[in-house]
Steps between C-alpha positions, in 0.01 A plus 500: 500500500474667162692812416266616223424868538142627514498832317269793546435784256801695624756220500386309189692495174379782274311271260310344790379824656199547268417129539498534879277805459263275303497261796436783743214628283347153462537373857548807715837355598804343343475127567826349618500271195503804272773660711716191452427478128599865457863382496426381145266752336415264212395229747275740691348633179446149369329397822274806499403441136423132563292593806297753301453260209390213724231721651368561145441130430159334485527401867281668760624594850438150638681334211795741511532421869484124437781517247720736701454324832531148363840588352610699808411215734657231280819706480489557877531877467508648851444850354245453222251287692441774763507774234247322277288414803465872564440568131233228485319656795515840327360334184209364709594134449315271741699428818430125471661499154800692626546269798464185291768627261734584787434160663533303174150352534245453223274793414124465545428645154559224242610734221746684727629164624560395138697821450701438818569137402609591147715794617668267750561244225650768274725622780617158612557363150656824366233502230522134408137423575324191370214489253281370785585806711418730207175316433393534866580872490300545179209294643481750789425778252844638424677508165832550331491874575500426872785249463711777346386749764611262777844493333502881516414484871772242553757727334405781737507279810826329413659843494360611835526167680860440395608856582344466844677169557845629412456843658314374806276803458344597833120496500370858487326625813150516343527131407657366822161413650469244220836336572518151356720193500468198271323210671788256453736747668262537797500122549879472489 
């Protein structure tokens, strides 16, 4: 069991209090992840900035979800998969797309599947993708801008996924109905 503290606005370090207020304003709650990150105000601020920047990329709601969920699932993040499932539903992403991402099955839309495949390759290879993988991504209609934007999304998700692993962040009540476990763990 982890002993990482989950801060609220009253108990947080002074420099984290306005950042937690930002979370409250944005989400109507302080997600547990943000409460954990409040221990290190610079980490919480960095995460919030990356999150905001990633949402300003060229990706639409479906594509944002594909990148986020592909990374979350590959990293086996017990917290982020349910959270981003809820977020995807709020963003009106198709339920079949959400379920395929959670289940690690190919997406019906060829362009989104190319994005999922390339994001997975980037995550697994730590950015050491092959020219064939890049060519396939470009052939699907993406370009160098989107390669760099995936790296931005990866930076954000590495922060959240790793924090949730070490802190064993409990899944927030609004996301519990989307509880998730990696397929290979279910089979074990």
